[in-house]
C-alpha positions in Angstrom: 5.3 -37.1 15.8 3.5 -38.2 19.0 0.6 -35.9 19.7 0.5 -34.0 23.0 -2.3 -35.4 25.3 -3.9 -34.7 28.6 -6.7 -36.5 30.3 -10.1 -35.0 30.6 -9.8 -35.2 34.4 -7.0 -32.6 34.1 -8.4 -30.5 31.3 -12.0 -30.1 32.5 -11.5 -28.4 35.9 -9.2 -25.8 34.5 -11.4 -25.2 31.4 -14.5 -24.8 33.6 -12.8 -22.4 36.0 -11.6 -20.2 33.1 -15.0 -20.2 31.5 -16.5 -19.1 34.7 -14.2 -16.1 34.5 -15.5 -15.2 31.1 -12.2 -16.2 29.4 -13.9 -17.7 26.3 -13.2 -15.6 23.2 -14.4 -15.9 19.7 -12.3 -18.2 17.5 -12.2 -15.5 14.8 -11.3 -11.8 14.9 -14.1 -9.2 15.1 -14.3 -5.6 16.1 -16.8 -5.0 19.0 -19.1 -2.1 18.2 -21.2 -0.7 21.0 -24.0 1.8 21.4 -23.3 5.4 22.6 -25.9 8.0 23.4 -25.9 11.4 21.8 -25.8 14.7 23.7 -28.2 17.6 22.7 -25.6 20.1 23.9 -23.3 19.0 21.1 -25.5 20.1 18.2 -22.7 22.2 16.7 -20.6 19.0 16.3 -23.3 16.8 14.8 -22.6 13.2 14.0 -22.7 10.5 16.7 -21.8 13.0 19.4 -25.1 14.8 18.9 -27.4 12.1 17.4 -26.0 9.0 19.1 -25.0 5.8 17.3 -22.1 3.3 17.5 -18.5 3.2 18.5 -15.6 0.8 18.2 -12.2 0.8 19.9 -9.8 2.2 17.4 -6.9 -0.1 18.3 -9.0 -3.2 18.1 -10.6 -2.1 14.8 -7.2 -1.3 13.3 -5.9 -4.7 14.3 -8.8 -6.3 12.5 -8.3 -4.1 9.4 -4.6 -5.1 9.3 -5.4 -8.8 9.7 -8.1 -8.7 7.0 -6.0 -6.4 4.8 -9.1 -4.2 4.3 -10.2 -0.6 4.7 -12.2 1.1 7.5 -15.9 0.6 6.7 -17.7 3.4 5.0 -19.2 5.9 7.4 -16.8 5.2 10.4 -14.9 8.3 11.6 -12.2 8.7 14.3 -13.3 10.3 17.6 -11.7 10.7 21.0 -14.1 9.6 23.8 -13.5 10.3 27.5 -14.0 7.2 29.8 -15.3 7.3 33.4 -11.7 7.4 34.6 -11.2 10.6 32.5 -8.8 8.9 30.1 -9.2 9.5 26.4 -10.4 6.4 24.4 -9.7 6.6 20.7 -12.6 5.1 18.8 -14.3 5.0 15.4 -17.9 6.0 15.3 -20.8 5.7 12.9 -24.5 6.7 13.2 -25.7 3.4 11.9 -24.5 -0.1 11.0 -25.7 -2.3 8.1 -25.7 -5.9 9.1 -27.2 -9.4 9.0 -27.7 -11.0 12.5 -26.1 -14.4 13.2 -26.4 -15.2 16.9 -27.1 -13.4 20.2 -26.1 -13.9 23.8 -27.7 -12.0 26.7 -26.9 -11.5 30.4 -28.0 -9.4 33.3 -25.4 -7.3 35.2 -25.6 -5.9 38.7 -22.6 -4.5 40.6 -20.3 -5.9 37.8 -21.6 -9.4 38.4 -23.1 -11.1 35.3 -25.9 -13.6 35.6 -27.8 -15.6 33.0 -31.2 -14.7 34.5 -32.8 -11.4 35.5 -31.9 -10.2 39.0 -33.8 -7.3 40.6 -31.9 -4.1 39.9 -29.8 -5.6 37.2 -29.1 -4.2 33.7 -29.5 -6.1 30.5 -26.4 -6.7 28.3 -26.7 -8.1 24.8 -24.0 -9.0 22.3 -24.9 -10.0 18.8 -22.6 -11.6 16.2 -23.4 -10.2 12.8 -22.1 -9.9 9.3 -21.6 -6.3 8.4 -22.0 -4.7 4.9 -21.0 -1.3 3.7 -22.9 0.9 1.3 -21.0 1.8 -1.9 -21.9 3.9 -4.9 -24.3 6.7 -5.5 -27.9 7.1 -4.4 -29.2 5.7 -7.7 -26.6 3.0 -8.0 -26.1 1.6 -4.5 -24.4 -1.6 -3.6 -24.1 -3.4 -0.3 -20.7 -4.9 -0.1 -20.0 -7.6 2.5 -17.3 -6.4 5.0 -17.0 -9.1 7.6 -18.1 -10.4 11.0 -18.6 -8.0 13.9 -20.1 -8.1 17.4 -22.7 -5.5 18.3 -22.9 -4.7 22.0 -25.7 -2.8 23.9 -26.7 -2.4 27.5 -29.8 -1.3 29.4 -32.7 -0.1 27.3 -30.5 0.0 24.2 -30.0 -3.7 24.6 -33.7 -4.3 24.2 -33.7 -1.9 21.2 -31.1 -4.1 19.5 -33.3 -7.2 20.0 -36.5 -5.4 19.0 -34.9 -4.2 15.8 -34.4 -7.7 14.5 -38.0 -8.5 15.1 -39.2 -5.3 13.5 -37.2 -6.0 10.4 -38.6 -9.5 10.2 -42.2 -8.1 10.4 -41.6 -5.2 8.1 -40.2 -7.4 5.3 -42.6 -10.4 5.8 -44.9 -9.6 2.9 -42.3 -9.0 0.2 -40.2 -11.9 1.4 -43.2 -14.2 1.0 -43.5 -13.0 -2.6 -39.8 -13.0 -3.8 -38.0 -15.1 -1.2 -40.4 -17.7 0.2 -39.1 -19.5 3.2 -36.0 -17.2 3.7 -35.9 -15.5 7.1 -35.2 -11.8 7.4 -31.9 -12.6 9.0 -30.4 -13.1 5.5 -31.3 -9.6 4.4 -29.1 -6.7 5.6 -30.8 -4.2 7.9 -29.6 -0.8 9.1 -29.7 0.0 12.8 -28.7 3.3 14.5 -29.9 6.9 14.4 -31.2 8.6 11.2 -32.4 11.9 10.0 -31.6 15.5 10.8 -33.4 15.8 14.1 -32.1 14.3 17.4 -34.5 11.8 19.0 -34.4 11.4 22.7 -36.4 9.2 25.1 -36.6 9.3 28.9 -36.0 5.9 30.5 -35.9 4.6 34.0 -37.8 5.9 36.9 -37.5 8.2 39.9 -34.0 9.5 40.6 -32.5 7.1 38.1 -34.4 8.5 35.1 -32.2 9.6 32.2 -32.4 10.4 28.5 -31.1 8.1 25.7 -30.9 8.5 21.9 -32.5 5.2 21.0 -31.1 3.1 18.2 -33.8 2.2 15.7 -34.0 0.0 12.6 -34.4 1.9 9.3 -37.7 0.7 7.8 -38.3 2.0 4.3 -41.9 2.9 3.5 -41.6 1.0 0.2 -39.8 -2.2 -0.2 -39.1 -3.2 -3.8 -37.8 -6.4 -5.3 -34.8 -4.5 -6.5 -33.9 -3.2 -3.1 -34.5 -6.6 -1.3 -32.3 -8.3 -3.9 -29.5 -5.9 -3.1 -30.0 -6.4 0.6 -29.9 -10.2 0.3 -26.6 -11.5 1.7 -26.3 -14.2 -1.0 -25.6 -17.9 -0.7 -21.9 -17.5 -0.1 -22.2 -15.1 2.8 -25.2 -17.1 4.2 -22.9 -20.2 4.3 -20.2 -18.1 6.0 -22.8 -16.9 8.6 -23.7 -20.5 9.4 -20.0 -21.4 9.8 -19.4 -18.5 12.1 -22.4 -19.5 14.3 -21.0 -23.0 14.6 -17.5 -21.7 15.5 -19.0 -19.4 18.2 -20.9 -22.1 20.1 -18.8 -21.9 23.2 -18.7 -18.1 23.2 -22.5 -18.0 22.9 -23.1 -20.3 25.9 -20.4 -18.7 28.1 -22.8 -16.2 29.7 -24.9 -19.0 31.1 -22.6 -19.0 34.1 -22.2 -16.3 36.8 -19.1 -14.2 36.3 -17.6 -10.8 36.6 -18.7 -8.5 33.7 -15.5 -7.3 32.0 -17.2 -4.8 29.7 -18.5 -2.3 32.3 -18.1 1.4 32.0 -19.6 4.1 29.9 -18.3 6.7 27.5 -18.7 10.5 27.2 -18.0 11.8 23.7 -15.4 14.4 22.8 -14.8 16.3 19.6 -14.9 14.1 16.4 -14.3 14.7 12.7 -17.6 14.6 10.9 -17.7 13.8 7.1 -20.1 15.4 4.7 -23.4 13.6 4.0 -22.8 11.4 7.1 -26.6 11.5 7.9 -27.7 10.0 4.6 -30.4 7.3 4.7 -28.9 3.8 4.3 -31.3 2.5 1.6 
């Protein structure tokens, strides 16, 4: 069969214009999981609605679950959120995510226009490809089972919290990695990021009339890191190789935000009533 061909003179203009519109998608399926802030008025509900954490569009997650023939990750529960247009948005939520970071892209958004560099008055937007794991077993016999690739998404001050968490995990594990895994970066050890504990944590951000409270996502940094724990958190050679392959596949997606475009992920979410499972606030490690 004769292959279908087009000259680069025809391909490149259309390709470039579509990329400017943010049309590049990842060549593999992932659920997007974004940060949501908790609300101290929802203490009676608990969970993400009160403490803050992460959410993922339910339809998108269900499509990934069907494609991968797998189950919903441990700790995710169904919730109805209310969007800015007052429409209900079915999502899954979790207080924290356990993952190994793969690659990050960052942009600055102002008036729904996305730019590669900071513009005065703009808001930071970070998306991180990561490989998620889920915790299985009892407290004394815990395993971290690879689940699959995801994209973590955060805006504003929470975007910087996402970036800072990776650096904090690198620093916190530096000493023990030097002893038991010399030369291996922290990126190949799962970390937990979200909200933890039985007390809500709030932080005022911004200035003047734009000041508001967030429930900051934070990395879980165990006081004592043991060889046994770090061995469990190590992704392993097989997943490490998969992570590298995913990063290579995502090359165009990672560079797409280097052009000015309209941000298609605008909007915020106000939580409604969820179903909260028992022991949902357990520590991840």
